[in-house]
NUBALUM-815413 format. One record per residue (C-alpha): x, y, z; residue number from 0. Coordinates in nm, 4 decimals, decimal comma. Layout:
BEGIN
+----------+----------+----------+-----+
:        X :        Y :        Z : num :
+----------+----------+----------+-----+
:        X :        Y :        Z : NUM :
...
+----------+----------+----------+-----+
This chain:
BEGIN
+----------+----------+----------+-----+
:        X :        Y :        Z : num :
+----------+----------+----------+-----+
:   0,0134 :   0,0020 :   0,0110 :   0 :
:   0,1344 :   0,3267 :  -0,1007 :   1 :
:   0,0646 :   0,6501 :   0,0816 :   2 :
:  -0,0641 :   0,9969 :  -0,0665 :   3 :
:   0,1671 :   1,2778 :  -0,0369 :   4 :
:  -0,0042 :   1,6249 :   0,0338 :   5 :
:   0,1727 :   1,9414 :  -0,0199 :   6 :
:   0,2974 :   2,0544 :   0,2807 :   7 :
:   0,0697 :   2,2743 :   0,4854 :   8 :
:   0,3766 :   2,4064 :   0,6422 :   9 :
:   0,5057 :   2,5934 :   0,3645 :  10 :
:   0,1622 :   2,6077 :   0,0956 :  11 :
:  -0,1073 :   2,7284 :   0,3181 :  12 :
:  -0,3519 :   2,6173 :   0,1054 :  13 :
:  -0,6404 :   2,6941 :   0,3129 :  14 :
:  -0,6546 :   3,0231 :   0,2872 :  15 :
:  -0,3724 :   3,1833 :   0,0296 :  16 :
:  -0,5517 :   3,1578 :  -0,2586 :  17 :
:  -0,7666 :   3,3874 :  -0,1272 :  18 :
:  -0,6305 :   3,5985 :   0,1717 :  19 :
:  -0,3026 :   3,6876 :   0,0107 :  20 :
:  -0,3423 :   3,8278 :  -0,3329 :  21 :
:  -0,6213 :   4,0276 :  -0,1642 :  22 :
:  -0,2946 :   4,2327 :   0,0217 :  23 :
:  -0,1054 :   4,1964 :  -0,2262 :  24 :
:   0,0982 :   3,9238 :  -0,1461 :  25 :
:   0,3108 :   3,7197 :  -0,4152 :  26 :
:   0,4746 :   3,3743 :  -0,3367 :  27 :
:   0,7287 :   3,2790 :  -0,0785 :  28 :
:   0,7767 :   3,0643 :   0,2212 :  29 :
:   0,5711 :   3,0670 :   0,4838 :  30 :
:   0,7465 :   2,9837 :   0,8272 :  31 :
:   0,5791 :   3,0718 :   1,1102 :  32 :
:   0,5768 :   2,8520 :   1,4049 :  33 :
:   0,3749 :   2,5375 :   1,2873 :  34 :
:   0,3995 :   2,3407 :   1,6139 :  35 :
:   0,1058 :   2,1197 :   1,6325 :  36 :
:  -0,1371 :   2,1875 :   1,9888 :  37 :
:  -0,1908 :   1,8266 :   1,9909 :  38 :
:  -0,5987 :   1,7171 :   1,9770 :  39 :
:  -0,5324 :   1,4640 :   2,3130 :  40 :
:  -0,8306 :   1,3146 :   2,4766 :  41 :
:  -0,8723 :   1,2674 :   2,8232 :  42 :
:  -0,7987 :   0,9284 :   2,8803 :  43 :
:  -0,9646 :   0,6271 :   2,7521 :  44 :
:  -1,2976 :   0,6488 :   2,6174 :  45 :
:  -1,6337 :   0,4041 :   2,5597 :  46 :
:  -1,7401 :   0,2585 :   2,2303 :  47 :
:  -2,0619 :   0,4249 :   2,0784 :  48 :
:  -2,3570 :   0,1816 :   2,2320 :  49 :
:  -2,4835 :  -0,1186 :   2,0148 :  50 :
:  -2,6981 :   0,0595 :   1,7427 :  51 :
:  -2,6163 :   0,4127 :   1,7518 :  52 :
:  -2,6971 :   0,5746 :   1,4346 :  53 :
:  -2,4308 :   0,6864 :   1,1959 :  54 :
:  -2,3662 :   1,0135 :   1,1651 :  55 :
:  -2,4201 :   1,1114 :   1,5150 :  56 :
:  -2,1931 :   1,1517 :   1,7280 :  57 :
:  -2,1883 :   1,0113 :   2,0578 :  58 :
:  -2,1199 :   1,2155 :   2,3986 :  59 :
:  -1,7898 :   1,0989 :   2,5852 :  60 :
:  -1,6689 :   1,1558 :   2,9330 :  61 :
:  -1,5837 :   1,4935 :   3,0487 :  62 :
:  -1,3206 :   1,6422 :   3,2969 :  63 :
:  -1,4084 :   1,9189 :   3,5785 :  64 :
:  -1,3329 :   2,2730 :   3,4104 :  65 :
:  -1,0385 :   2,4946 :   3,4863 :  66 :
:  -1,0291 :   2,7762 :   3,7270 :  67 :
:  -0,9288 :   3,0266 :   3,4385 :  68 :
:  -1,2558 :   2,8830 :   3,2270 :  69 :
:  -1,4889 :   3,1424 :   3,2817 :  70 :
:  -1,7303 :   3,0605 :   2,9879 :  71 :
:  -2,0994 :   2,9414 :   3,0648 :  72 :
:  -2,1162 :   2,5490 :   3,0003 :  73 :
:  -2,1988 :   2,4338 :   2,6757 :  74 :
:  -2,4123 :   2,1135 :   2,6917 :  75 :
:  -2,3501 :   1,7999 :   2,5257 :  76 :
:  -2,7063 :   1,8638 :   2,3272 :  77 :
:  -2,5603 :   2,1687 :   2,1837 :  78 :
:  -2,3003 :   2,0168 :   2,0789 :  79 :
:  -2,4570 :   1,7190 :   1,9079 :  80 :
:  -2,7180 :   1,9376 :   1,7361 :  81 :
:  -2,4653 :   2,1814 :   1,6177 :  82 :
:  -2,3125 :   1,8777 :   1,4520 :  83 :
:  -2,6361 :   1,7395 :   1,2808 :  84 :
:  -2,6627 :   2,1043 :   1,1515 :  85 :
:  -2,3295 :   2,1249 :   1,0277 :  86 :
:  -2,3369 :   1,7953 :   0,8458 :  87 :
:  -2,6652 :   1,8824 :   0,6232 :  88 :
:  -2,4994 :   2,1927 :   0,5462 :  89 :
:  -2,2167 :   2,0413 :   0,3955 :  90 :
:  -2,4345 :   1,7870 :   0,2297 :  91 :
:  -2,6229 :   2,0403 :   0,0835 :  92 :
:  -2,3096 :   2,2107 :  -0,0476 :  93 :
:  -2,4479 :   2,5251 :   0,1346 :  94 :
:  -2,1288 :   2,7054 :   0,1407 :  95 :
:  -2,2289 :   3,0175 :   0,3117 :  96 :
:  -2,3933 :   2,8189 :   0,5203 :  97 :
:  -2,0641 :   2,6382 :   0,6200 :  98 :
:  -1,8876 :   2,9603 :   0,6966 :  99 :
:  -2,1235 :   3,0724 :   0,9623 : 100 :
:  -2,0437 :   2,7266 :   1,1669 : 101 :
:  -1,6486 :   2,9280 :   1,2114 : 102 :
:  -1,5840 :   3,2080 :   1,4301 : 103 :
:  -1,3314 :   3,3298 :   1,1940 : 104 :
:  -1,2727 :   3,6378 :   1,4492 : 105 :
:  -1,1910 :   3,4281 :   1,7396 : 106 :
:  -0,9568 :   3,2042 :   1,5567 : 107 :
:  -0,7690 :   3,5005 :   1,3909 : 108 :
:  -0,7279 :   3,6641 :   1,7383 : 109 :
:  -0,5343 :   3,3068 :   1,8705 : 110 :
:  -0,3632 :   3,3009 :   1,5388 : 111 :
:  -0,1860 :   3,6535 :   1,5933 : 112 :
:  -0,1653 :   3,6147 :   1,9643 : 113 :
:   0,2132 :   3,7350 :   2,0464 : 114 :
:   0,3484 :   3,8480 :   1,7055 : 115 :
:   0,5233 :   4,1936 :   1,7153 : 116 :
:   0,2211 :   4,3665 :   1,5555 : 117 :
:   0,0521 :   4,6772 :   1,6030 : 118 :
:  -0,3192 :   4,7296 :   1,7206 : 119 :
:  -0,3838 :   4,8094 :   1,3589 : 120 :
:  -0,1879 :   4,5410 :   1,1509 : 121 :
:  -0,3642 :   4,3447 :   1,3561 : 122 :
:  -0,7573 :   4,4887 :   1,3061 : 123 :
:  -0,6812 :   4,5107 :   0,9410 : 124 :
:  -0,5770 :   4,1656 :   0,9123 : 125 :
:  -0,9216 :   4,0453 :   1,0662 : 126 :
:  -1,1042 :   4,2960 :   0,9130 : 127 :
:  -1,0110 :   4,1954 :   0,5662 : 128 :
:  -0,9725 :   3,8579 :   0,5866 : 129 :
:  -1,3516 :   3,8087 :   0,7540 : 130 :
:  -1,4749 :   4,0185 :   0,4613 : 131 :
:  -1,3342 :   3,7919 :   0,2138 : 132 :
:  -1,5317 :   3,4648 :   0,0335 : 133 :
:  -1,3462 :   3,1722 :   0,1407 : 134 :
:  -1,3711 :   2,9633 :  -0,1636 : 135 :
:  -1,1835 :   2,6565 :  -0,0073 : 136 :
:  -1,5065 :   2,5975 :   0,2497 : 137 :
:  -1,6711 :   2,4350 :  -0,0611 : 138 :
:  -1,4393 :   2,2167 :  -0,1490 : 139 :
:  -1,5589 :   1,9085 :   0,1095 : 140 :
:  -1,8998 :   1,9792 :   0,0012 : 141 :
:  -1,7720 :   1,9778 :  -0,3854 : 142 :
:  -1,6492 :   1,6440 :  -0,2555 : 143 :
:  -1,9399 :   1,5244 :  -0,0894 : 144 :
:  -2,1149 :   1,5738 :  -0,4102 : 145 :
:  -1,9378 :   1,3908 :  -0,6195 : 146 :
:  -1,9965 :   1,0654 :  -0,3767 : 147 :
:  -1,8229 :   1,1677 :  -0,0319 : 148 :
:  -1,9252 :   1,1503 :   0,2759 : 149 :
:  -1,8722 :   1,3755 :   0,5998 : 150 :
:  -2,0537 :   1,3181 :   0,9333 : 151 :
:  -1,9777 :   1,3274 :   1,2779 : 152 :
:  -1,8594 :   1,0235 :   1,4729 : 153 :
:  -1,7943 :   1,1490 :   1,8551 : 154 :
:  -1,8096 :   1,4159 :   2,1057 : 155 :
:  -1,5303 :   1,4625 :   2,3728 : 156 :
:  -1,4135 :   1,7158 :   2,6225 : 157 :
:  -1,0329 :   1,8868 :   2,6925 : 158 :
:  -1,0338 :   2,0800 :   3,0140 : 159 :
:  -1,4136 :   2,0787 :   2,9992 : 160 :
:  -1,4109 :   2,2419 :   2,6274 : 161 :
:  -1,6151 :   2,0359 :   2,3673 : 162 :
:  -1,4447 :   1,8583 :   2,0883 : 163 :
:  -1,6074 :   1,7089 :   1,8061 : 164 :
:  -1,4684 :   1,4849 :   1,5504 : 165 :
:  -1,5579 :   1,4364 :   1,1783 : 166 :
:  -1,4756 :   1,1850 :   0,9156 : 167 :
:  -1,4553 :   1,2502 :   0,5793 : 168 :
:  -1,4506 :   1,0123 :   0,3011 : 169 :
:  -1,3339 :   1,1435 :  -0,0391 : 170 :
:  -1,5072 :   1,0054 :  -0,3453 : 171 :
:  -1,3205 :   0,7790 :  -0,5595 : 172 :
:  -1,0796 :   0,6067 :  -0,2981 : 173 :
:  -0,8857 :   0,8384 :  -0,1693 : 174 :
:  -0,7442 :   0,8862 :   0,1913 : 175 :
:  -0,9924 :   0,9410 :   0,4764 : 176 :
:  -0,9366 :   1,2374 :   0,6698 : 177 :
:  -1,0270 :   1,2994 :   1,0551 : 178 :
:  -1,1112 :   1,6723 :   1,1744 : 179 :
:  -1,1157 :   1,7745 :   1,5224 : 180 :
:  -1,3526 :   2,0981 :   1,5807 : 181 :
:  -1,3117 :   2,3041 :   1,9100 : 182 :
:  -1,6623 :   2,4823 :   1,9916 : 183 :
:  -1,7049 :   2,7655 :   2,1977 : 184 :
:  -1,9513 :   3,0350 :   2,1780 : 185 :
:  -1,9142 :   3,3341 :   1,9891 : 186 :
:  -1,9513 :   3,7209 :   2,0921 : 187 :
:  -2,3486 :   3,6622 :   1,9454 : 188 :
:  -2,3770 :   3,3471 :   2,1641 : 189 :
:  -2,4127 :   3,1339 :   1,8805 : 190 :
:  -2,1823 :   2,7766 :   1,8467 : 191 :
:  -1,9359 :   2,7896 :   1,6293 : 192 :
:  -1,5756 :   2,6367 :   1,5733 : 193 :
:  -1,2898 :   2,8119 :   1,7538 : 194 :
:  -1,0944 :   2,5896 :   1,5866 : 195 :
:  -0,9917 :   2,2270 :   1,3685 : 196 :
:  -0,6853 :   2,0108 :   1,3989 : 197 :
:  -0,6208 :   1,7849 :   1,1069 : 198 :
:  -0,5154 :   1,4016 :   1,2163 : 199 :
:  -0,3667 :   1,3360 :   0,8420 : 200 :
:  -0,1418 :   1,6575 :   0,8547 : 201 :
:  -0,0873 :   1,6877 :   1,2475 : 202 :
:  -0,2069 :   2,0825 :   1,2243 : 203 :
:  -0,4229 :   2,3011 :   1,3849 : 204 :
:  -0,6430 :   2,5459 :   1,1513 : 205 :
:  -0,5219 :   2,8245 :   1,4144 : 206 :
:  -0,1345 :   2,7339 :   1,2902 : 207 :
:  -0,2052 :   2,7620 :   0,9485 : 208 :
:  -0,3384 :   3,1007 :   0,9357 : 209 :
:  -0,0213 :   3,2283 :   1,1804 : 210 :
:   0,2138 :   3,0706 :   0,9498 : 211 :
:  -0,0252 :   3,2741 :   0,6689 : 212 :
:   0,0149 :   3,5426 :   0,8698 : 213 :
:   0,4008 :   3,6107 :   0,8958 : 214 :
:   0,4395 :   3,5455 :   0,5481 : 215 :
:   0,1637 :   3,8297 :   0,4628 : 216 :
:   0,3531 :   4,0608 :   0,7452 : 217 :
:   0,7236 :   3,9843 :   0,6463 : 218 :
:   0,6120 :   4,1248 :   0,2704 : 219 :
:   0,4274 :   4,4197 :   0,4114 : 220 :
:   0,6202 :   4,5445 :   0,6749 : 221 :
:   1,0183 :   4,5743 :   0,5900 : 222 :
:   1,0399 :   4,6125 :   1,0150 : 223 :
:   0,8545 :   4,3076 :   1,1054 : 224 :
:   1,1378 :   4,0682 :   1,0442 : 225 :
:   1,3355 :   4,2835 :   1,3481 : 226 :
:   1,0771 :   4,2426 :   1,5827 : 227 :
:   0,9914 :   3,8615 :   1,5780 : 228 :
:   1,1941 :   3,6475 :   1,7605 : 229 :
:   1,1826 :   3,3164 :   1,9478 : 230 :
:   1,0036 :   3,0196 :   1,7858 : 231 :
:   0,8199 :   3,1969 :   1,5113 : 232 :
:   1,1636 :   3,3430 :   1,3958 : 233 :
:   1,3099 :   2,9890 :   1,3933 : 234 :
:   1,1222 :   2,9304 :   1,1635 : 235 :
:   1,1865 :   3,2218 :   0,9482 : 236 :
:   1,5413 :   3,1678 :   0,9491 : 237 :
:   1,4923 :   2,8003 :   0,8501 : 238 :
:   1,3197 :   2,9191 :   0,5146 : 239 :
:   1,5868 :   2,8116 :   0,2896 : 240 :
:   1,5587 :   2,4290 :   0,3989 : 241 :
:   1,1732 :   2,4351 :   0,3802 : 242 :
:   1,1889 :   2,5545 :   0,0949 : 243 :
:   1,3838 :   2,2835 :  -0,0510 : 244 :
:   1,1650 :   2,0432 :   0,1292 : 245 :
:   0,8436 :   2,1667 :   0,0055 : 246 :
:   0,9913 :   2,2083 :  -0,3643 : 247 :
:   1,1124 :   1,8096 :  -0,3253 : 248 :
:   0,7395 :   1,7182 :  -0,1570 : 249 :
:   0,6075 :   1,8998 :  -0,5182 : 250 :
:   0,8091 :   1,7263 :  -0,7402 : 251 :
:   0,7453 :   1,3445 :  -0,5551 : 252 :
:   1,1241 :   1,3728 :  -0,4654 : 253 :
:   1,1554 :   1,0904 :  -0,1347 : 254 :
:   1,5199 :   1,1411 :  -0,1132 : 255 :
:   1,5328 :   1,5500 :  -0,1494 : 256 :
:   1,2032 :   1,5231 :   0,1207 : 257 :
:   1,4316 :   1,3720 :   0,3765 : 258 :
:   1,7648 :   1,5331 :   0,2990 : 259 :
:   1,5941 :   1,9174 :   0,3161 : 260 :
:   1,4205 :   1,7507 :   0,6637 : 261 :
:   1,8022 :   1,6613 :   0,7769 : 262 :
:   1,9514 :   2,0086 :   0,7318 : 263 :
:   1,6723 :   2,1903 :   0,9207 : 264 :
:   1,7635 :   2,2928 :   1,2846 : 265 :
:   1,7189 :   2,0014 :   1,5730 : 266 :
:   1,4917 :   2,2225 :   1,7431 : 267 :
:   1,2406 :   2,2330 :   1,4777 : 268 :
:   1,2848 :   1,8744 :   1,2843 : 269 :
:   1,0790 :   1,7060 :   1,5571 : 270 :
:   0,7481 :   1,8566 :   1,4894 : 271 :
:   0,4958 :   1,6505 :   1,3949 : 272 :
:   0,4012 :   1,8133 :   1,0627 : 273 :
:   0,7109 :   1,7909 :   0,8978 : 274 :
:   0,7456 :   1,4251 :   1,0912 : 275 :
:   0,4726 :   1,3013 :   0,8887 : 276 :
:   0,5577 :   1,4867 :   0,5600 : 277 :
:   0,8533 :   1,2713 :   0,5930 : 278 :
:   0,6896 :   0,9723 :   0,6611 : 279 :
:   0,4787 :   0,9710 :   0,3632 : 280 :
:   0,7565 :   1,0440 :   0,1285 : 281 :
:   0,9624 :   0,7780 :   0,2607 : 282 :
:   0,7127 :   0,5280 :   0,1963 : 283 :
:   0,7413 :   0,5805 :  -0,1642 : 284 :
:   1,1402 :   0,4536 :  -0,1383 : 285 :
:   1,1399 :   0,1153 :  -0,2656 : 286 :
:   1,4006 :   0,0939 :   0,0476 : 287 :
:   1,1809 :   0,1109 :   0,3495 : 288 :
:   1,4982 :   0,1900 :   0,5738 : 289 :
:   1,4313 :   0,5490 :   0,6232 : 290 :
:   1,0444 :   0,5127 :   0,6990 : 291 :
:   1,1545 :   0,2981 :   0,9730 : 292 :
:   1,3564 :   0,6174 :   1,1214 : 293 :
:   1,0824 :   0,8558 :   1,0714 : 294 :
:   0,8189 :   0,6093 :   1,1993 : 295 :
:   1,0262 :   0,5361 :   1,5603 : 296 :
:   1,0645 :   0,9358 :   1,5668 : 297 :
:   0,7279 :   0,9937 :   1,5561 : 298 :
:   0,6359 :   0,7061 :   1,7688 : 299 :
:   0,8698 :   0,8202 :   2,0394 : 300 :
:   0,8267 :   1,1966 :   2,0257 : 301 :
:   0,4663 :   1,1970 :   1,9769 : 302 :
:   0,2850 :   0,8639 :   2,0646 : 303 :
:  -0,0514 :   0,9733 :   2,1955 : 304 :
:  -0,1475 :   1,2234 :   1,8836 : 305 :
:  -0,3982 :   1,1016 :   1,7111 : 306 :
:  -0,2276 :   1,1703 :   1,3931 : 307 :
:   0,0467 :   0,9506 :   1,4992 : 308 :
:  -0,2211 :   0,6624 :   1,5959 : 309 :
:  -0,3446 :   0,6972 :   1,2410 : 310 :
:  -0,0478 :   0,6649 :   1,0663 : 311 :
:   0,0703 :   0,3822 :   1,2408 : 312 :
:  -0,2213 :   0,2114 :   1,0422 : 313 :
:  -0,0310 :   0,2962 :   0,7342 : 314 :
:   0,2795 :   0,2627 :   0,8091 : 315 :
:   0,2431 :  -0,1081 :   0,9251 : 316 :
:   0,0604 :  -0,1676 :   0,5755 : 317 :
:   0,3438 :  -0,0378 :   0,4220 : 318 :
:   0,5131 :  -0,2856 :   0,5868 : 319 :
:   0,3284 :  -0,5736 :   0,5080 : 320 :
:   0,2542 :  -0,6029 :   0,9097 : 321 :
:  -0,1115 :  -0,7016 :   0,8660 : 322 :
:  -0,1150 :  -0,8116 :   1,2713 : 323 :
:   0,0488 :  -0,5057 :   1,3829 : 324 :
:  -0,1522 :  -0,3322 :   1,1368 : 325 :
:  -0,4427 :  -0,4591 :   1,3058 : 326 :
:  -0,3813 :  -0,3826 :   1,6165 : 327 :
:  -0,3056 :  -0,0331 :   1,5109 : 328 :
:  -0,6339 :  -0,0009 :   1,3771 : 329 :
:  -0,7722 :  -0,1187 :   1,7099 : 330 :
:  -0,6128 :   0,1591 :   1,8829 : 331 :
:  -0,7148 :   0,4480 :   1,6351 : 332 :
:  -1,0564 :   0,3211 :   1,6908 : 333 :
:  -1,0649 :   0,3508 :   2,0401 : 334 :
:  -0,9269 :   0,7508 :   1,9835 : 335 :
:  -1,1914 :   0,8297 :   1,7701 : 336 :
:  -1,4689 :   0,5928 :   1,9998 : 337 :
:  -1,5539 :   0,3667 :   1,7143 : 338 :
:  -1,5720 :   0,4660 :   1,3247 : 339 :
:  -1,7752 :   0,2120 :   1,1425 : 340 :
:  -1,5302 :   0,2548 :   0,8444 : 341 :
:  -1,2355 :   0,1240 :   1,0115 : 342 :
:  -1,3767 :  -0,2290 :   0,9467 : 343 :
:  -1,2941 :  -0,1573 :   0,5598 : 344 :
:  -0,9380 :  -0,1160 :   0,6771 : 345 :
:  -0,9190 :  -0,4304 :   0,9026 : 346 :
:  -1,0921 :  -0,6386 :   0,5798 : 347 :
:  -0,8456 :  -0,5053 :   0,3787 : 348 :
:  -0,5609 :  -0,6451 :   0,5999 : 349 :
:  -0,7285 :  -0,9623 :   0,7168 : 350 :
:  -0,7896 :  -1,0137 :   0,2967 : 351 :
:  -0,3844 :  -1,0028 :   0,3061 : 352 :
:  -0,3529 :  -1,2091 :   0,5719 : 353 :
:  -0,6325 :  -1,4599 :   0,3863 : 354 :
:  -0,8845 :  -1,4774 :   0,6326 : 355 :
:  -1,1993 :  -1,3965 :   0,3760 : 356 :
:  -1,4201 :  -1,5253 :   0,6325 : 357 :
:  -1,3225 :  -1,2941 :   0,8916 : 358 :
:  -1,3051 :  -0,9876 :   0,6586 : 359 :
:  -1,6616 :  -1,0613 :   0,5401 : 360 :
:  -1,7559 :  -1,0575 :   0,9446 : 361 :
:  -1,6058 :  -0,7291 :   0,9832 : 362 :
:  -1,7540 :  -0,5829 :   0,6738 : 363 :
:  -2,1216 :  -0,6795 :   0,7499 : 364 :
:  -2,0607 :  -0,5389 :   1,1050 : 365 :
:  -1,9597 :  -0,2298 :   0,9700 : 366 :
:  -2,2692 :  -0,2189 :   0,7079 : 367 :
:  -2,5145 :  -0,2589 :   1,0406 : 368 :
:  -2,3641 :   0,0341 :   1,1833 : 369 :
:  -2,3353 :   0,2389 :   0,8866 : 370 :
:  -2,5315 :   0,1041 :   0,6028 : 371 :
:  -2,4036 :   0,3850 :   0,3320 : 372 :
:  -2,0216 :   0,1944 :   0,3595 : 373 :
:  -2,0573 :   0,1976 :  -0,0371 : 374 :
:  -1,6526 :   0,0410 :   0,0284 : 375 :
:  -1,7697 :  -0,2512 :   0,2188 : 376 :
:  -2,0211 :  -0,3598 :  -0,0417 : 377 :
:  -1,7504 :  -0,3589 :  -0,2654 : 378 :
:  -1,5472 :  -0,5595 :  -0,0982 : 379 :
:  -1,8074 :  -0,8351 :   0,0503 : 380 :
:  -1,8915 :  -0,8403 :  -0,3469 : 381 :
:  -1,4862 :  -0,9464 :  -0,4335 : 382 :
:  -1,4802 :  -1,1721 :  -0,1200 : 383 :
:  -1,7676 :  -1,3852 :  -0,2459 : 384 :
:  -1,6526 :  -1,4006 :  -0,6086 : 385 :
:  -1,3390 :  -1,4962 :  -0,4745 : 386 :
:  -1,4434 :  -1,7623 :  -0,2864 : 387 :
:  -1,6707 :  -1,8714 :  -0,5968 : 388 :
:  -1,9794 :  -1,7983 :  -0,3716 : 389 :
:  -2,2133 :  -1,7259 :  -0,6169 : 390 :
:  -2,5096 :  -1,7043 :  -0,3867 : 391 :
:  -2,3551 :  -1,4607 :  -0,1868 : 392 :
:  -2,2269 :  -1,2477 :  -0,4947 : 393 :
:  -2,5904 :  -1,1861 :  -0,5689 : 394 :
:  -2,6656 :  -1,1056 :  -0,2220 : 395 :
:  -2,4097 :  -0,8458 :  -0,2479 : 396 :
:  -2,5206 :  -0,6803 :  -0,5327 : 397 :
:  -2,9203 :  -0,6950 :  -0,4436 : 398 :
:  -2,7425 :  -0,4989 :  -0,1244 : 399 :
:  -2,5650 :  -0,2577 :  -0,2980 : 400 :
:  -2,8387 :  -0,1503 :  -0,5645 : 401 :
:  -3,0699 :  -0,1514 :  -0,2968 : 402 :
:  -2,8715 :   0,1370 :  -0,0902 : 403 :
:  -2,6975 :   0,3378 :  -0,3569 : 404 :
:  -2,8210 :   0,5022 :  -0,6709 : 405 :
:  -2,5843 :   0,3001 :  -0,9376 : 406 :
:  -2,5317 :   0,3164 :  -1,3008 : 407 :
:  -2,5124 :  -0,0659 :  -1,3887 : 408 :
:  -2,3081 :  -0,1597 :  -1,6733 : 409 :
:  -2,2809 :  -0,5153 :  -1,8328 : 410 :
:  -2,1102 :  -0,7430 :  -1,5880 : 411 :
:  -2,0735 :  -1,0350 :  -1,8911 : 412 :
:  -1,7734 :  -0,7415 :  -1,9870 : 413 :
:  -1,5842 :  -0,8070 :  -1,6552 : 414 :
:  -1,3431 :  -1,0501 :  -1,6468 : 415 :
:  -1,3942 :  -1,1134 :  -1,2514 : 416 :
:  -1,7543 :  -1,2006 :  -1,3242 : 417 :
:  -1,6898 :  -1,4784 :  -1,5426 : 418 :
:  -1,7486 :  -1,7568 :  -1,3516 : 419 :
:  -2,1023 :  -1,5797 :  -1,2306 : 420 :
:  -2,2039 :  -1,5218 :  -1,5687 : 421 :
:  -2,2598 :  -1,8824 :  -1,6024 : 422 :
:  -2,4132 :  -1,9570 :  -1,2644 : 423 :
:  -2,8154 :  -1,9999 :  -1,2145 : 424 :
:  -2,7703 :  -1,6830 :  -1,0072 : 425 :
:  -2,6639 :  -1,4444 :  -1,2860 : 426 :
:  -3,0229 :  -1,5158 :  -1,4053 : 427 :
:  -3,1305 :  -1,4259 :  -1,0927 : 428 :
:  -2,9788 :  -1,1064 :  -1,1101 : 429 :
:  -3,1015 :  -1,0341 :  -1,4238 : 430 :
:  -3,4215 :  -1,1069 :  -1,3245 : 431 :
:  -3,3943 :  -0,8481 :  -1,0194 : 432 :
:  -3,3001 :  -0,5807 :  -1,2427 : 433 :
:  -3,5990 :  -0,6731 :  -1,4899 : 434 :
:  -3,8291 :  -0,6219 :  -1,1817 : 435 :
:  -3,6492 :  -0,3552 :  -1,0408 : 436 :
:  -3,6075 :  -0,0835 :  -1,3768 : 437 :
:  -3,9335 :  -0,1880 :  -1,5679 : 438 :
:  -4,0997 :   0,1484 :  -1,6730 : 439 :
:  -4,2259 :   0,3165 :  -1,3626 : 440 :
:  -3,9873 :   0,1063 :  -1,1549 : 441 :
:  -3,6467 :   0,2621 :  -1,1719 : 442 :
:  -3,4187 :   0,4181 :  -1,4389 : 443 :
:  -3,5422 :   0,1422 :  -1,7154 : 444 :
:  -3,2224 :   0,0305 :  -1,7738 : 445 :
:  -3,2558 :  -0,2883 :  -2,0216 : 446 :
:  -3,1850 :  -0,5761 :  -1,8355 : 447 :
:  -2,9437 :  -0,7431 :  -2,0640 : 448 :
:  -2,6815 :  -0,4167 :  -2,0936 : 449 :
:  -2,7102 :  -0,3948 :  -1,7072 : 450 :
:  -2,4498 :  -0,5828 :  -1,5134 : 451 :
:  -2,2050 :  -0,5564 :  -1,1596 : 452 :
:  -1,9948 :  -0,2884 :  -1,1996 : 453 :
:  -2,1098 :   0,1021 :  -1,1873 : 454 :
:  -1,9826 :   0,3087 :  -1,4480 : 455 :
:  -1,6570 :   0,4886 :  -1,3236 : 456 :
:  -1,6087 :   0,3120 :  -1,0300 : 457 :
:  -1,2608 :   0,0878 :  -0,9080 : 458 :
:  -1,2933 :  -0,2996 :  -0,9461 : 459 :
+----------+----------+----------+-----+
């Protein structure tokens, strides 16, 4: 299994540069502010969601006593669950202006700018221009959902009494699953909004991306800003040439270049999780995985409890073909997110690699019982049935898939994987099922002789 290599957010703040930097007259450049992840963390062991919990409804997790300096009125679990439901529905409806209203831009930007050596006038101008701009990137998830992706809340928990909701994003066409952890607070108008977000796949907080972008902008617009900058933010600016080399190597798909540039970064910055995650994904593309072993060892030693590390562990063991260890890593991440039915798809992949097809089928069916819209699970069940020459189960899988999803079928007689099935009595049953289902007034009206087992454009 190979990993995708996302363009590094510590150098290319794709979330806001496309709309914000041009507005301030900024060109390209290296974004080098402090990207230290705040860490998502949990408050100890978390309970699995109760049996029969409805898919798409986050489950309330344990809480901890509020610290003495946390004076905001308590936000109830029902309020958080309702917020999550509304956000999911807004994303699925592709309502981009509505999605934007779920975010407290003012509070998020104030957090991002805290500690930077800027005047009140610079701060106010930055916040005013950003909040007035159109954030077209907010529609990207909605666009992918409209193309067949899925976005839903998994669970609710608290860090120092502050509610956190974890959403899972399944992009269309088999790209990597992502997890977004949102911190919720009430904004000045009393409404519940997102105060920050942590992306597990990149080990980044959104406020950190904003902070690094703001440093880039102030560097380009205030010649004296660099002289006032100190501490960690200045260290990232000073490491700009090495970070630029790393970013260029990532963009070029050059794993050796990524690792070489990372080795030149000062020690104080080299252990940042967001950098190490990019190095791990680059190293996974190499024929010799020795470098991947070293990077993963560093990540595990420096950031053992971060959910980004637990997610990366699944990919590391898959790349190494360590299927038993990969299954254990899935269990650990499953506990960290308080249960995600999609992880049964990942379990099944590893069980298939271990040639335990019966157990793979069992975990896929368990995933479907928890979340009926896991299309990958249906397809994998059909693949397993085909591999086992189980024509009855193949027919059951095709019917289940067709009843759950809208699919434009193609003629499965043209699909080599179905060569045995089309010779079986169950194939005639499949044609009869389609004849009844798609007769005029009942469905798409496709002729039964022209329908088959694979939807147009979907991977086998």
